[in-house]
Backbone bond lengths (Angstrom), bond angles and torsions (degrees), N, CA, C in turn:
res aa  C-N    CA-C-N  psi(-1)  N-CA   C-N-CA  omega(-1)  CA-C   N-CA-C  phi
1 M - - - 1.486 - - 1.578 107.46 -
2 I 1.248 117.48 141.04 1.463 119.89 176.55 1.501 106.35 -122.35
3 L 1.430 108.87 130.68 1.496 117.12 -179.84 1.509 104.10 -115.45
4 Q 1.365 114.47 140.22 1.560 118.02 177.09 1.512 103.11 -98.56
5 V 1.214 118.82 108.82 1.548 124.99 -172.40 1.521 111.03 -109.39
6 R 1.396 120.35 3.83 1.400 124.42 -175.91 1.560 116.63 -52.51
7 D 1.342 114.05 -36.24 1.443 121.39 -178.07 1.535 110.62 -87.10
8 L 1.387 118.68 0.57 1.466 119.22 -175.60 1.524 107.49 -115.90
9 I 1.262 116.67 -28.78 1.548 118.28 179.41 1.424 108.66 -140.84
10 A 1.276 115.60 160.96 1.526 122.59 -172.21 1.473 111.93 -99.17
11 I 1.245 119.53 -5.94 1.526 121.67 -171.69 1.489 115.82 -88.68
12 T 1.334 115.60 -22.85 1.540 119.31 178.81 1.524 108.49 -160.99
13 D 1.301 110.02 170.02 1.486 117.01 -175.09 1.601 108.25 -99.95
14 F 1.277 116.71 -38.30 1.512 119.83 -175.32 1.510 113.93 -133.02
15 F 1.316 120.04 146.93 1.397 129.60 167.89 1.466 108.05 -107.71
16 V 1.314 119.11 129.60 1.520 122.10 170.89 1.557 102.22 -112.72
17 I 1.310 114.47 121.05 1.379 123.54 178.67 1.510 117.96 -117.87
18 C 1.320 114.46 120.11 1.507 119.36 -175.70 1.439 106.07 -145.16
19 S 1.366 113.98 176.50 1.515 116.81 -173.77 1.598 107.85 -157.27
20 G 1.297 108.04 162.49 1.530 112.71 178.30 1.681 102.15 -134.11
21 N 1.310 108.07 167.78 1.510 117.27 -176.25 1.430 109.26 -81.74
22 T 1.306 126.03 -26.65 1.449 126.05 -177.52 1.516 112.52 -134.91
23 D 1.199 122.19 160.08 1.523 124.69 178.64 1.521 109.20 -58.20
24 R 1.282 119.71 -35.24 1.472 120.12 174.89 1.554 114.35 -62.61
25 Q 1.303 114.60 -40.99 1.445 119.19 170.72 1.459 116.35 -56.94
26 V 1.389 113.37 -51.33 1.381 121.84 177.49 1.558 113.08 -50.96
27 K 1.364 112.91 -47.46 1.478 118.66 176.50 1.451 111.24 -62.81
28 A 1.406 122.58 -44.85 1.407 127.59 -177.72 1.575 111.32 -64.03
29 I 1.291 116.43 -36.28 1.469 123.85 179.91 1.599 105.25 -66.76
30 G 1.399 115.77 -48.02 1.425 119.01 -172.40 1.654 105.33 -66.14
31 E 1.311 116.55 -43.40 1.422 120.91 177.68 1.531 114.41 -58.35
32 A 1.319 112.64 -43.23 1.517 115.15 176.60 1.481 113.76 -61.24
33 I 1.335 113.35 -44.65 1.570 118.96 -178.83 1.527 109.54 -59.57
34 E 1.342 113.38 -47.19 1.492 121.10 178.93 1.531 108.31 -59.53
35 E 1.304 122.00 -50.59 1.350 125.98 -178.69 1.620 114.16 -57.32
36 E 1.315 117.32 -41.59 1.397 124.55 -178.07 1.541 104.85 -66.63
37 L 1.340 120.09 -48.39 1.407 121.76 -173.79 1.398 112.21 -73.32
38 R 1.302 120.43 -33.97 1.543 121.98 171.29 1.512 115.34 -57.70
39 A 1.363 111.40 -35.24 1.513 119.23 -177.57 1.525 105.56 -65.81
40 V 1.331 121.92 -27.48 1.460 118.08 176.13 1.676 111.82 -109.37
41 G 1.359 107.51 26.50 1.545 114.26 173.26 1.492 120.52 80.82
42 V 1.280 112.45 12.82 1.580 117.92 176.61 1.429 112.28 -102.34
43 K 1.345 118.67 126.45 1.378 123.79 173.63 1.553 112.78 -120.25
44 P 1.348 115.31 147.42 1.498 118.08 -179.39 1.573 109.23 -66.32
45 I 1.350 114.17 140.56 1.453 114.12 176.31 1.537 108.70 -87.86
46 R 1.329 117.52 -13.44 1.410 123.53 -176.08 1.523 111.69 -156.32
47 R 1.297 120.07 140.16 1.401 124.38 175.32 1.520 109.65 -134.72
48 E 1.371 118.31 136.68 1.463 118.89 179.02 1.593 104.90 -140.77
49 G 1.308 109.44 155.76 1.486 117.44 175.98 1.584 115.63 88.55
50 E 1.292 115.61 21.30 1.402 118.97 178.52 1.586 113.51 -84.54
51 R 1.205 115.48 -2.61 1.491 123.80 179.64 1.573 110.46 -72.78
52 D 1.261 116.41 -51.10 1.487 120.92 -179.57 1.585 117.58 -122.56
53 F 1.364 115.06 -8.31 1.371 121.67 177.13 1.522 116.04 56.29
54 R 1.398 112.40 41.48 1.570 117.91 179.44 1.497 106.36 -97.78
55 W 1.396 117.99 -32.07 1.471 126.31 176.31 1.570 104.64 -143.12
56 L 1.207 119.92 102.77 1.483 124.92 174.78 1.511 110.31 -91.38
57 L 1.287 127.05 121.58 1.362 129.40 176.34 1.498 115.17 -111.21
58 L 1.290 121.68 120.42 1.459 127.30 -176.51 1.539 108.73 -113.66
59 D 1.235 120.02 107.43 1.490 127.09 -177.38 1.504 112.05 -93.64
60 F 1.447 115.03 104.64 1.397 122.06 175.85 1.480 114.27 -99.00
61 A 1.343 117.80 18.81 1.492 125.65 -177.86 1.563 108.72 78.83
62 D 1.396 117.81 -76.13 1.511 121.22 -175.85 1.592 108.73 -77.48
63 V 1.312 110.71 -25.82 1.519 114.45 -176.20 1.618 106.15 -126.00
64 V 1.254 115.39 132.07 1.453 118.96 170.95 1.580 109.41 -115.70
65 V 1.321 114.42 120.97 1.477 119.01 -178.21 1.472 109.90 -98.29
66 H 1.365 113.24 127.25 1.539 121.72 178.07 1.570 104.84 -108.14
67 V 1.280 121.60 113.28 1.349 126.57 165.90 1.437 117.64 -104.35
68 F 1.363 119.58 107.88 1.413 120.87 -173.42 1.562 114.29 -102.73
69 L 1.209 116.39 152.09 1.496 123.62 160.95 1.699 101.06 -69.62
70 D 1.365 115.83 135.37 1.428 115.03 -176.05 1.519 117.31 -44.30
71 E 1.352 115.59 -48.77 1.488 120.34 -176.72 1.556 107.70 -61.20
72 A 1.322 120.56 -38.36 1.416 122.66 178.80 1.516 112.91 -63.39
73 R 1.302 110.72 -45.35 1.496 119.03 -179.50 1.485 111.87 -57.60
74 R 1.319 117.15 -41.66 1.558 127.68 176.94 1.574 104.72 -65.34
75 F 1.332 117.55 -42.75 1.489 116.33 -174.19 1.613 112.67 -71.43
76 Y 1.342 114.63 -41.37 1.446 115.19 -177.66 1.523 116.98 -84.36
77 E 1.320 113.93 -22.72 1.480 121.13 174.17 1.484 115.25 45.01
78 L 1.367 118.43 55.31 1.371 124.89 179.82 1.529 111.70 -56.02
79 E 1.319 115.18 -41.81 1.410 119.11 171.73 1.482 119.25 -49.50
80 R 1.255 116.59 -38.20 1.453 124.56 177.04 1.527 112.88 -74.47
81 L 1.334 109.73 -44.89 1.525 117.76 179.51 1.550 108.65 -63.60
82 W 1.277 122.91 -32.18 1.395 128.68 178.44 1.477 115.38 -108.13
83 K 1.377 114.93 34.52 1.454 119.74 -172.07 1.494 115.40 -68.62
84 D 1.409 118.98 -15.02 1.462 124.98 170.89 1.422 116.51 -76.40
85 A 1.402 114.99 -14.99 1.359 117.48 -177.49 1.520 114.66 -81.23
86 P 1.354 117.40 129.63 1.450 117.37 179.81 1.551 114.66 -63.27
87 R 1.356 114.14 136.40 1.497 119.35 177.90 1.508 112.99 -86.51
88 I 1.222 113.94 132.13 1.517 123.78 -175.22 1.579 108.64 -91.62
89 D 1.236 118.32 129.63 1.573 120.71 175.25 1.483 107.36 -71.71
90 W 1.328 111.40 110.83 1.532 119.24 -179.81 1.541 107.75 -60.14
91 E 1.211 127.30 -47.97 1.468 129.39 -172.19 1.567 104.02 -66.71
92 L 1.210 125.73 -41.56 1.426 128.43 -177.54 1.495 110.59 -62.08
93 H 1.313 117.14 -41.12 1.540 122.29 -166.86 1.557 108.87 -101.04
94 V 1.288 117.97 -32.49 1.498 116.70 -171.45 1.426 113.42 -104.42
95 V 1.360 123.89 -41.11 1.387 121.64 -174.07 1.569 114.43 -63.27
96 P 1.280 119.62 -40.25 1.541 116.68 177.76 1.508 111.32 -59.89
97 D 1.374 119.69 -34.18 1.433 121.62 179.57 1.573 109.98 -69.47
98 L 1.387 114.17 -40.42 1.485 115.24 179.17 1.478 110.78 -70.17
99 E 1.329 118.31 -36.85 1.495 117.60 178.70 1.536 110.42 -65.94
100 Q 1.371 117.82 -32.12 1.411 121.23 179.47 1.550 112.04 -68.51
101 R 1.335 114.27 -37.07 1.457 120.98 178.91 1.617 109.06 -70.37
102 A 1.235 115.90 -33.03 1.467 121.39 -176.85 1.634 110.18 -76.60
103 S 1.287 115.88 -20.81 1.526 117.96 -177.20 1.517 108.56 -75.10
104 P 1.416 112.56 145.92 1.514 115.14 -176.02 1.537 110.54 -70.47
C-alpha cells in the first residue's frame, strides 16, 4: 500500500506499507527493496528494526518504507492512523516505470 502523506506531515511524501508472514520474509523484503533502489543510486538515510524484523523501517527521505511482520501490521494499523492520506494506485504509478526499465 502507498499512502501520500506530504500534506499531513513534513518529514516525507509517501509511506509504503507492506508485510511478510515471518521475520525472514520481512528481512528479505527489506533487502530486495534496498537492492532495487541501490541499483538506481538510491540509499536509505536511516534503517530501523533490524534487531528482530517485526517492523523494518527504511527511510529514503521522500519515501519511508514500512515492512511489517503480519501480526505487527495488524497491531499498529498504520493504514488506520493515516486514514486521511490518499492511497496511491501502485499499478498505475510503479508498473509502467518498471516495465520501461526492463525494456532493452
